C-alpha positions as CSV (number, residue, x, y, z in Angstrom):
1,M,-14.5,5.9,15.4
2,N,-14.0,9.2,17.8
3,Q,-11.3,11.6,17.2
4,D,-9.1,11.0,20.0
5,T,-8.6,7.2,18.6
6,A,-8.2,8.1,14.9
7,Q,-4.7,7.4,13.4
8,S,-3.0,10.4,12.2
9,T,-1.7,10.4,8.6
10,N,-0.5,13.9,8.4
11,I,3.3,13.8,8.2
12,E,3.6,16.7,10.7
13,D,2.0,14.5,13.4
14,L,4.4,11.6,13.0
15,V,7.6,11.0,15.0
16,L,10.8,9.4,13.8
17,V,11.5,6.0,15.6
18,N,15.3,4.8,15.7
19,D,14.0,1.3,15.4
20,P,14.3,-0.7,12.0
21,G,11.2,-2.5,12.8
22,V,9.2,0.7,12.9
23,S,8.5,3.6,10.0
24,A,7.1,6.3,12.4
25,I,4.7,6.8,15.4
26,N,1.8,8.9,15.7
27,K,0.7,11.2,18.4
28,N,-1.6,8.7,19.2
29,G,1.0,5.9,19.4
30,A,0.2,4.3,16.6
31,E,2.7,3.0,13.9
32,T,2.4,4.1,10.4
33,A,4.6,4.0,7.4
34,L,6.5,7.5,6.9
35,S,6.9,8.4,3.4
36,K,3.8,9.6,1.2
37,N,5.6,8.2,-1.8
38,I,5.2,4.8,-2.6
39,K,8.3,4.4,-4.5
40,D,10.0,5.2,-1.2
41,L,8.0,2.2,0.8
42,V,8.1,-0.3,-2.3
43,V,11.2,-1.4,-4.2
44,V,10.1,-3.0,-7.9
45,K,12.2,-5.8,-8.5
46,D,10.3,-6.5,-12.0
47,S,10.9,-4.3,-14.8
48,G,7.7,-5.2,-16.5
49,V,5.7,-3.6,-13.6
50,S,8.0,-0.6,-12.9
51,S,5.4,1.4,-15.1
52,R,2.6,0.8,-12.7
53,Y,4.7,2.3,-9.7
54,K,4.7,6.2,-9.8
55,N,4.7,8.6,-6.8
56,G,1.1,10.3,-6.8
57,V,-0.3,7.5,-8.6
58,K,-2.7,5.2,-7.1
59,I,-2.7,1.6,-8.0
60,P,-5.2,-1.1,-7.7
61,I,-4.5,-2.6,-4.6
62,T,-4.9,-6.2,-6.2
63,A,-2.3,-5.6,-8.5
64,F,0.4,-4.6,-5.6
65,I,-1.0,-8.1,-3.6
66,E,0.0,-10.1,-7.0
67,D,3.4,-8.3,-7.3
68,Y,4.0,-8.8,-3.9
69,M,3.1,-12.5,-3.6
70,N,4.7,-13.2,-7.1
71,E,7.8,-11.4,-5.7
72,R,8.1,-8.7,-8.8
73,V,8.1,-6.0,-5.7
74,D,9.2,-5.8,-2.1
75,V,8.4,-3.6,0.7
76,T,11.0,-1.5,2.6
77,C,9.0,-0.8,5.5
78,D,6.6,-3.4,7.7
79,I,4.0,-4.3,4.9
80,Q,1.1,-3.9,7.9
81,N,1.9,-0.1,8.3
82,L,2.3,0.3,4.8
83,L,-1.5,-1.9,4.3
84,Q,-2.7,1.0,7.2
85,D,-1.8,3.5,5.1
86,R,-3.4,2.0,2.2
87,T,-5.7,5.0,0.7
88,H,-2.6,7.3,0.4
89,F,-1.3,4.5,-2.0
90,F,-3.7,2.1,-3.4
91,N,-7.4,2.1,-5.2
92,Y,-10.2,-0.3,-5.1
93,R,-11.0,0.2,-8.9
94,F,-11.8,-2.8,-10.8
95,V,-9.4,-4.4,-13.2
96,G,-9.4,-7.0,-16.4
97,H,-9.0,-9.7,-14.3
98,H,-11.9,-8.8,-12.0
99,L,-14.3,-8.5,-15.0
100,K,-13.0,-12.0,-16.5
101,F,-13.6,-13.7,-13.7
102,L,-17.1,-12.6,-13.3
103,F,-17.8,-12.9,-16.9
104,G,-15.8,-16.5,-17.3
105,S,-17.1,-18.3,-14.0
106,S,-21.2,-17.2,-14.5
107,F,-20.8,-18.2,-18.5
108,R,-19.0,-21.9,-17.3
109,R,-22.3,-22.9,-14.9
């Protein structure tokens, strides 16, 4: 990917848009999530998972996907914009259920 087509993630490079469906547009014209604080973009509905969502702390993306699909959290911006900027908010570390799946499925055979 060359630098002309690379999406900017600097907040200074974003332009506010007065459209509820668009969070911001970067200098290259691509939509992106404006805030770099997860609490501004994710609303926690279930108090049991609220400890995961802290500004400046990356959470496992699998935990977010499960919480979103089970309606424990909601997103205030377009979900595609949030996932485009996923490296700011999420990590790809192994979590407990990954190990349980790997070892549980391999021993069943």
